[in-house]
C-alpha positions as CSV (number, residue, x, y, z in Angstrom):
1,M,-20.2,-4.7,-22.0
2,S,-21.9,-7.8,-20.6
3,D,-22.8,-8.2,-16.9
4,D,-20.0,-10.9,-16.7
5,D,-17.4,-8.1,-17.7
6,V,-18.4,-5.5,-15.0
7,W,-15.5,-6.8,-12.9
8,R,-13.0,-5.2,-15.6
9,L,-14.4,-1.8,-14.6
10,D,-12.6,0.4,-12.0
11,G,-14.3,1.4,-9.1
12,T,-15.4,4.8,-10.4
13,A,-17.2,3.2,-13.4
14,Q,-18.8,0.7,-11.1
15,A,-20.2,3.4,-8.9
16,E,-21.4,5.3,-12.0
17,L,-23.5,2.3,-13.2
18,V,-25.0,2.1,-9.6
19,A,-25.9,5.8,-9.7
20,R,-27.5,5.4,-13.2
21,G,-29.6,2.4,-11.9
22,E,-28.0,0.0,-14.5
23,V,-26.6,-2.3,-11.8
24,S,-27.5,-2.5,-8.1
25,P,-24.9,-2.8,-5.2
26,S,-26.2,-6.2,-4.5
27,E,-25.4,-7.4,-8.0
28,L,-21.9,-6.0,-7.8
29,V,-21.2,-7.6,-4.4
30,D,-22.6,-11.0,-5.4
31,A,-20.6,-10.8,-8.5
32,A,-17.4,-10.1,-6.6
33,I,-18.1,-12.7,-3.9
34,E,-18.7,-15.3,-6.8
35,R,-15.2,-14.3,-8.3
36,T,-13.5,-14.3,-4.9
37,T,-14.9,-17.7,-4.0
38,R,-13.7,-19.1,-7.3
39,L,-10.2,-17.6,-7.7
40,D,-9.1,-17.0,-4.1
41,P,-8.2,-20.6,-3.5
42,R,-5.3,-20.2,-6.0
43,L,-4.4,-16.7,-4.9
44,G,-4.5,-16.9,-1.2
45,V,-5.4,-13.3,-0.6
46,L,-8.1,-13.5,2.1
47,V,-7.7,-14.3,5.9
48,S,-11.4,-13.8,6.8
49,E,-14.6,-13.0,4.9
50,R,-17.6,-11.4,5.7
51,F,-19.8,-12.2,2.7
52,E,-23.2,-12.4,4.3
53,R,-22.7,-9.2,6.2
54,A,-21.6,-7.5,2.8
55,R,-24.7,-8.8,1.3
56,A,-26.8,-7.3,4.0
57,E,-24.9,-4.0,3.7
58,A,-25.3,-3.9,-0.1
59,A,-29.1,-4.4,0.3
60,G,-29.0,-1.1,2.0
61,P,-29.6,1.5,2.8
62,L,-26.0,2.5,1.8
63,P,-24.3,5.9,2.2
64,E,-24.7,8.2,-0.8
65,G,-20.9,8.4,-1.2
66,P,-18.9,8.5,-4.4
67,F,-18.2,4.7,-4.5
68,R,-21.7,3.6,-3.3
69,G,-22.1,-0.2,-3.7
70,V,-18.4,-0.8,-4.9
71,P,-17.0,-4.0,-3.5
72,F,-14.0,-3.5,-1.2
73,L,-11.4,-5.3,0.9
74,L,-9.8,-4.3,4.1
75,K,-6.1,-5.1,4.8
76,D,-5.8,-7.0,8.0
77,A,-3.5,-4.4,9.6
78,V,-4.0,-1.3,11.6
79,Q,-7.6,-0.6,10.6
80,H,-10.3,-2.5,12.6
81,S,-13.9,-3.2,11.4
82,E,-16.6,-3.6,13.9
83,G,-17.5,-7.3,14.6
84,D,-14.9,-8.8,12.4
85,R,-11.7,-10.7,13.5
86,Y,-8.3,-8.9,13.5
87,Q,-5.2,-11.1,13.3
88,H,-2.4,-9.1,11.6
89,G,-0.5,-12.0,10.3
90,T,0.0,-13.6,13.8
91,Q,-0.3,-17.1,15.1
92,L,-1.3,-15.5,18.5
93,L,-4.5,-13.9,17.0
94,R,-5.2,-16.8,14.8
95,D,-5.5,-19.1,17.5
96,H,-6.9,-16.7,20.0
97,P,-9.5,-14.7,18.2
98,L,-9.7,-11.0,18.5
99,V,-13.0,-9.5,17.5
100,S,-13.1,-5.7,16.9
101,D,-15.6,-3.8,18.9
102,A,-15.6,-0.7,16.7
103,D,-14.3,0.6,13.4
104,T,-11.3,2.7,13.4
105,G,-11.7,6.2,11.8
106,L,-10.5,5.4,8.3
107,T,-12.6,2.2,8.1
108,S,-15.7,4.5,9.2
109,R,-14.7,6.7,6.2
110,F,-14.4,3.9,3.7
111,R,-18.0,2.9,4.6
112,R,-19.4,6.6,4.3
113,A,-17.8,6.6,0.8
114,G,-20.2,3.7,0.0
115,L,-17.5,0.9,-0.2
116,V,-18.8,-2.5,0.8
117,Q,-16.2,-4.5,2.6
118,L,-16.2,-8.3,1.6
119,G,-13.4,-9.3,4.0
120,R,-9.9,-8.9,5.1
121,T,-6.6,-9.3,3.2
122,K,-3.6,-11.2,4.0
123,V,-0.5,-9.5,5.4
124,P,2.9,-10.8,6.6
125,E,3.3,-11.2,10.5
126,L,3.1,-7.7,11.9
127,T,3.5,-6.2,8.4
128,M,7.2,-6.3,8.8
129,S,8.0,-7.9,5.5
130,P,8.0,-6.7,1.8
131,T,6.7,-10.1,0.9
132,T,3.4,-11.6,1.9
133,E,4.2,-15.0,3.2
134,P,3.1,-15.3,6.9
135,L,4.1,-18.6,8.4
136,A,0.8,-18.6,10.2
137,F,-1.4,-18.3,7.1
138,G,0.7,-19.3,4.1
139,P,1.7,-17.1,1.2
140,A,-0.5,-14.8,-1.1
141,R,0.3,-15.3,-4.6
142,N,1.0,-12.9,-7.5
143,P,-1.6,-13.1,-10.2
144,W,0.8,-12.4,-12.9
145,D,2.9,-15.4,-11.7
146,L,1.4,-17.7,-9.1
147,H,4.9,-18.8,-8.1
148,R,6.1,-15.3,-7.2
149,S,5.3,-12.9,-4.4
150,P,2.7,-10.1,-4.7
151,G,4.9,-7.9,-2.4
152,G,4.1,-6.9,0.9
153,S,2.9,-5.8,3.3
154,S,-0.1,-5.0,1.4
155,G,0.3,-8.1,-0.9
156,G,-3.1,-9.6,-0.2
157,S,-4.9,-6.3,-1.1
158,A,-2.8,-6.0,-4.3
159,A,-3.1,-9.5,-5.6
160,A,-6.9,-9.2,-5.1
161,V,-7.1,-5.9,-7.1
162,A,-4.8,-7.3,-9.8
163,A,-6.8,-10.4,-10.3
164,G,-10.3,-8.3,-10.4
165,L,-11.7,-9.7,-7.2
166,V,-12.5,-5.9,-6.3
167,P,-11.4,-2.8,-8.0
168,I,-10.2,-1.2,-4.8
169,A,-8.5,-2.5,-1.8
170,H,-7.1,-0.9,1.5
171,A,-3.4,-0.7,1.9
172,N,-1.0,1.0,4.4
173,D,2.7,1.9,3.9
174,M,5.4,2.0,6.7
175,G,8.4,1.0,4.7
176,G,7.0,0.7,1.1
177,S,4.1,-1.5,1.8
178,I,1.7,0.3,-0.7
179,R,4.2,0.8,-3.5
180,I,6.1,-2.5,-3.3
181,P,2.8,-4.6,-3.9
182,A,1.7,-2.1,-6.5
183,S,5.0,-2.6,-8.3
184,C,4.7,-6.4,-8.2
185,C,1.1,-6.6,-9.2
186,G,0.8,-4.0,-11.8
187,L,-1.3,-1.4,-9.9
188,V,-1.4,2.2,-8.8
189,G,-0.1,2.6,-5.3
190,M,-0.2,6.1,-3.9
191,K,1.4,6.7,-0.5
192,P,0.0,10.1,0.6
193,S,1.6,12.5,2.6
194,R,2.1,11.9,6.3
195,A,-1.2,12.6,8.2
196,R,-3.1,13.0,5.1
197,S,-6.1,10.8,6.8
198,T,-6.7,10.1,10.3
199,L,-5.2,7.4,12.4
200,A,-7.8,7.7,15.0
201,P,-8.2,6.2,17.5
202,Y,-4.5,6.0,17.6
203,G,-2.1,8.9,18.2
204,Q,0.6,7.3,16.0
205,Y,1.2,3.9,14.6
206,W,4.7,2.9,14.1
207,G,5.7,6.2,15.3
208,P,5.5,8.7,12.4
209,L,5.9,6.1,9.7
210,T,2.3,4.9,8.9
211,H,0.6,6.1,5.8
212,E,-2.9,4.9,5.0
213,H,-4.5,4.6,1.5
214,V,-5.6,2.1,-1.0
215,V,-4.3,0.2,-4.1
216,T,-6.2,0.6,-7.3
217,R,-5.9,-0.1,-11.0
218,S,-6.8,3.4,-12.2
219,V,-5.2,6.7,-11.1
220,R,-8.9,8.2,-10.8
221,D,-10.1,5.6,-8.3
222,S,-6.9,6.3,-6.2
223,A,-7.7,10.1,-6.2
224,G,-11.5,9.7,-5.8
225,V,-10.9,7.4,-2.6
226,L,-8.4,10.1,-1.3
227,D,-10.9,12.9,-1.9
228,A,-13.6,10.8,0.1
229,V,-11.3,9.9,3.1
230,A,-8.7,12.5,3.7
231,G,-8.6,15.0,6.5
232,P,-8.0,15.0,10.1
233,T,-10.2,13.8,13.1
234,P,-10.6,16.7,15.6
235,G,-7.9,16.1,18.1
236,D,-5.4,14.4,15.6
237,L,-1.8,15.1,16.6
238,Y,-0.8,16.0,13.1
239,E,-2.7,17.4,9.9
240,A,-1.4,17.7,6.4
241,P,-2.4,20.9,4.4
242,P,-5.5,20.5,2.6
243,P,-5.6,20.5,-1.3
244,S,-6.5,23.5,-3.2
245,R,-9.1,21.4,-5.2
246,P,-10.1,17.8,-5.5
247,W,-7.4,15.5,-6.4
248,L,-9.7,13.9,-8.9
249,D,-9.7,17.2,-10.8
250,E,-5.9,17.0,-11.0
251,V,-6.2,13.5,-12.7
252,A,-8.2,14.9,-15.6
253,E,-6.1,18.0,-16.0
254,Q,-4.5,18.4,-19.4
255,E,-2.1,21.3,-18.7
256,L,1.1,20.7,-16.7
257,A,4.1,23.1,-16.7
258,S,7.5,21.7,-17.4
259,L,8.8,19.9,-14.4
260,R,12.4,19.4,-13.1
261,I,12.7,15.8,-12.3
262,G,15.6,14.0,-10.6
263,L,16.4,10.5,-11.9
264,S,17.9,8.0,-9.5
265,L,18.8,4.3,-10.9
266,V,20.5,3.1,-7.7
267,P,18.8,3.4,-4.3
268,S,20.3,5.2,-1.3
269,T,21.6,1.8,0.1
270,G,23.7,1.3,-3.1
271,I,22.7,-2.1,-3.6
272,P,22.6,-3.5,-7.3
273,V,19.5,-3.0,-9.2
274,D,18.1,-5.5,-11.8
275,P,18.7,-4.2,-15.2
276,Q,14.9,-4.5,-16.1
277,C,14.0,-2.2,-13.1
278,S,16.6,0.3,-14.3
279,T,15.2,0.1,-17.9
280,A,11.7,0.9,-16.3
281,A,12.7,4.0,-14.9
282,A,14.9,5.0,-17.8
283,D,12.1,4.4,-20.3
284,A,9.9,6.4,-18.0
285,A,12.4,9.3,-18.1
286,D,12.4,9.2,-21.9
287,L,8.6,9.4,-21.9
288,L,8.5,12.4,-19.5
289,E,11.1,14.2,-21.6
290,S,8.9,13.6,-24.6
291,M,6.0,15.3,-22.7
292,G,8.4,18.4,-22.2
293,H,9.8,17.7,-18.7
294,H,13.5,18.1,-18.0
295,V,15.0,15.0,-16.3
296,E,18.5,15.1,-14.8
297,P,20.5,12.6,-12.7
298,F,20.0,12.5,-8.9
299,D,22.3,11.0,-6.4
300,A,20.2,9.0,-4.1
301,T,23.0,8.4,-1.7
302,A,22.3,11.8,-0.3
303,L,19.3,10.1,1.3
304,H,21.3,7.4,3.1
305,D,21.7,7.5,6.9
306,D,22.9,4.6,9.0
307,A,21.9,6.2,12.3
308,G,18.6,6.8,10.6
309,A,18.0,3.1,9.6
310,L,18.9,1.9,13.1
311,A,16.4,4.4,14.5
312,F,13.7,3.0,12.2
313,G,14.3,-0.4,13.4
314,A,14.2,0.9,17.0
315,V,10.8,2.6,16.4
316,M,9.3,-0.4,14.6
317,A,10.6,-2.7,17.7
318,A,8.9,-0.4,20.1
319,W,5.7,-0.6,18.5
320,V,5.9,-4.3,18.1
321,A,6.2,-4.6,21.9
322,H,3.4,-2.0,22.3
323,A,1.2,-4.1,20.0
324,F,1.9,-7.5,21.6
325,D,1.4,-6.2,25.0
326,G,-2.0,-5.1,24.1
327,W,-3.1,-8.2,22.3
328,E,-1.7,-10.5,24.9
329,R,-3.9,-8.7,27.5
330,Q,-6.9,-8.7,25.3
331,V,-6.9,-12.4,24.4
332,G,-5.3,-13.7,27.8
333,A,-2.6,-15.5,26.0
334,T,1.2,-15.2,25.5
335,A,2.8,-15.0,22.0
336,T,5.1,-17.9,21.6
337,E,5.4,-18.9,18.1
338,L,7.0,-15.8,16.2
339,E,8.9,-15.4,13.2
340,P,12.5,-14.8,13.8
341,L,12.4,-11.0,12.9
342,T,9.3,-10.4,15.0
343,A,10.9,-12.2,17.9
344,Q,14.0,-10.1,17.7
345,S,12.1,-6.9,17.4
346,L,9.7,-7.8,20.2
347,A,12.8,-8.5,22.5
348,W,14.4,-5.4,21.5
349,G,11.2,-3.2,22.0
350,R,10.5,-4.7,25.5
351,S,14.1,-4.1,26.6
352,M,14.0,-0.4,25.3
353,G,13.9,2.5,27.7
354,A,11.8,5.6,27.2
355,A,14.5,7.9,26.9
356,E,16.3,5.7,24.2
357,L,13.1,5.6,22.2
358,V,12.8,9.5,22.3
359,G,16.4,9.6,21.0
360,H,15.6,7.2,18.2
361,G,12.6,9.5,17.3
362,D,14.9,12.6,17.2
363,T,17.4,10.7,14.9
364,L,14.4,9.8,12.6
365,A,13.3,13.5,12.5
366,A,16.9,14.6,11.6
367,W,17.0,12.1,8.7
368,S,13.6,13.3,7.6
369,R,14.8,16.8,7.3
370,R,17.8,15.7,5.4
371,I,15.7,13.8,2.8
372,A,13.5,16.9,2.4
373,A,16.5,19.2,1.8
374,A,18.1,16.9,-0.7
375,T,15.1,16.4,-2.7
376,A,14.0,20.2,-2.5
377,P,15.5,21.4,-5.7
378,Y,13.4,19.1,-7.8
379,D,9.6,19.0,-8.5
380,L,9.6,15.2,-8.4
381,L,12.0,12.4,-8.1
382,L,11.8,9.4,-10.4
383,S,13.2,5.8,-9.7
384,P,12.3,2.1,-10.0
385,T,9.9,1.2,-7.2
386,M,12.0,-2.0,-6.5
387,A,15.6,-3.0,-7.1
388,V,14.5,-6.6,-8.2
389,L,11.5,-8.0,-9.9
390,P,9.0,-9.9,-7.8
391,P,10.7,-12.8,-6.0
392,V,9.9,-16.4,-6.2
393,L,7.9,-17.5,-3.1
394,G,9.9,-19.1,-0.6
395,T,13.2,-17.3,-1.3
396,L,12.7,-14.5,1.0
397,S,10.1,-16.2,3.5
398,A,10.4,-15.8,7.2
399,D,11.5,-19.4,7.7
400,H,15.0,-18.4,6.6
401,P,17.5,-16.7,9.0
402,V,17.1,-13.0,9.2
403,E,20.6,-12.3,7.8
404,D,20.0,-14.5,4.9
405,I,16.9,-12.7,3.7
406,G,17.9,-9.3,4.8
407,P,19.6,-8.2,1.4
408,G,16.6,-9.5,-0.7
409,W,14.1,-7.5,1.6
410,S,16.5,-4.3,1.1
411,A,16.3,-4.7,-2.5
412,M,12.5,-4.7,-2.4
413,A,12.3,-1.7,0.0
414,S,15.4,0.6,-0.4
415,F,13.9,2.9,-3.1
416,A,10.6,3.3,-1.1
417,L,11.6,3.5,2.6
418,P,13.3,6.9,2.8
419,F,9.8,8.7,2.1
420,D,8.2,7.1,4.8
421,V,10.7,8.7,7.1
422,S,10.2,11.9,5.3
423,G,6.4,11.6,4.9
424,Q,6.5,12.9,1.3
425,P,3.9,11.5,-1.1
426,A,5.1,8.9,-3.5
427,V,3.5,6.7,-6.0
428,S,4.3,3.6,-7.9
429,L,2.8,3.3,-11.4
430,P,2.8,0.2,-13.7
431,L,4.6,1.6,-16.5
432,H,6.9,-1.3,-17.7
433,R,6.9,-5.1,-18.1
434,S,9.7,-7.5,-17.7
435,S,10.8,-9.9,-20.4
436,E,8.8,-12.5,-18.5
437,G,5.8,-10.3,-18.7
438,L,5.9,-9.3,-14.9
439,P,4.8,-5.8,-13.7
440,V,7.7,-3.3,-13.2
441,G,6.8,-0.3,-11.2
442,V,8.2,3.1,-11.5
443,Q,8.1,5.5,-8.6
444,L,7.5,9.4,-8.5
445,V,7.9,11.3,-5.4
446,A,7.0,14.8,-4.7
447,A,7.4,17.5,-1.9
448,Y,5.3,17.1,1.2
449,G,1.6,18.0,0.6
450,R,2.0,17.8,-3.2
451,E,-0.1,14.8,-4.1
452,D,-1.9,17.3,-6.6
453,L,1.4,17.2,-8.7
454,L,1.6,13.4,-8.6
455,Y,-2.0,12.8,-9.5
456,R,-1.8,15.4,-12.4
457,L,1.4,13.8,-13.9
458,S,0.1,10.2,-13.2
459,G,-3.1,10.9,-15.1
460,A,-1.2,12.0,-18.0
461,L,1.1,8.9,-17.9
462,E,-2.0,6.7,-17.6
463,R,-3.3,8.4,-20.7
464,A,0.0,7.7,-22.5
465,R,0.3,3.9,-21.5
466,A,-3.2,2.7,-20.8
467,W,-2.2,0.0,-18.5
468,G,-5.7,-0.8,-17.5
469,E,-6.2,-2.9,-20.6
470,L,-3.6,-5.5,-19.2
471,W,-4.9,-8.5,-17.0
472,P,-3.2,-11.7,-15.8
473,E,-4.5,-15.0,-17.1
474,V,-5.8,-16.0,-13.7
475,A,-8.2,-13.0,-13.8
476,L,-9.6,-14.2,-17.2
477,D,-10.3,-17.8,-16.1
């Protein structure tokens, strides 16, 4: 493979080249900066770059982590990086700069793993949309079709990895925001169990809903990063049970006992599903059965909860208010130009009483327990990741009334959202292509703490389908 093709390698392979002395971290970073500078004007994935700082960091010394020298992007939401701007998709922080004075806990762990951060990726305003089209910054574009959405809220990160700008990018998931972009862009998107990694210095973020990880092209990159960054910070409010062995070992495991898998082709909301999304899950079911697993129908309406959905919105609104209250104090300005849903949520959050918020938290907990009970008879659940193909940009953007875009947003998020409530690990895998050649993700969900099972089966499915050989045309330009 020529030096010009190193970008095709996953992060694990790039790190192996560095470890063998066949390429330097500086060479990897310079090449990634060149690709990003050349391709991002067409993709729109960055909101800020730190190229010179990245070059200085790559020149060393770098930590001797498993991804030493590998180029990386940080999503512009939740996680801060010292000395860099933080904007979270908002006009307030676009116009009134907020520079982070310290790394958050997970950012520090990414650094210790050896990853070199080139910049921050675009998100929808307050990460509240399943499509990355912030009015303050303009849309990110899907590399497989530049007229379509890369999903959200981690759409900037997903588009960057899908186009080969970097092999790994940070993502987080409160209502599907890792898995939806992974589906839209043809990536591996693992949402780990709740509290799998630290949220320090926060106690919570969006209540119990925030799950942190990355989007990648390969299963082994996803597992390797989780091995490097998982675990609590002393004093964290919650802690997921530790794995019995590295998740990277699970990916390579060839033996897997027959699993009982529940198949759902309709989300808990009961909304219509694009036939190509149903076909993706049905084809995956056939593949799993050919591998010796037992697949049977699962009625996802058991996961539905109207009161829980209201509580989800209430918790989100309270945290929107908390975020804006803090930012307005920090930058000395008031948020005035807000997208409609953000404005509604901010007003609701600021009017909400403490006792009301506690009640909504109890409702979410009850919903979480019902989801866990309904899924307990199965080793895994299987479904489409989304009920629709990646939407055309502009059709679900925030310049439309909330009531008009709500059904489309629900179609993107309904399969994914319940498992942010329950905290169960779930992964989107790029197992299918539409008739137009668009990626169509398939979701697998395990019991709480069972990422090992997901990584073991995902590794087997990757060996069966070899999706890493597929690239969008823009990546090859």
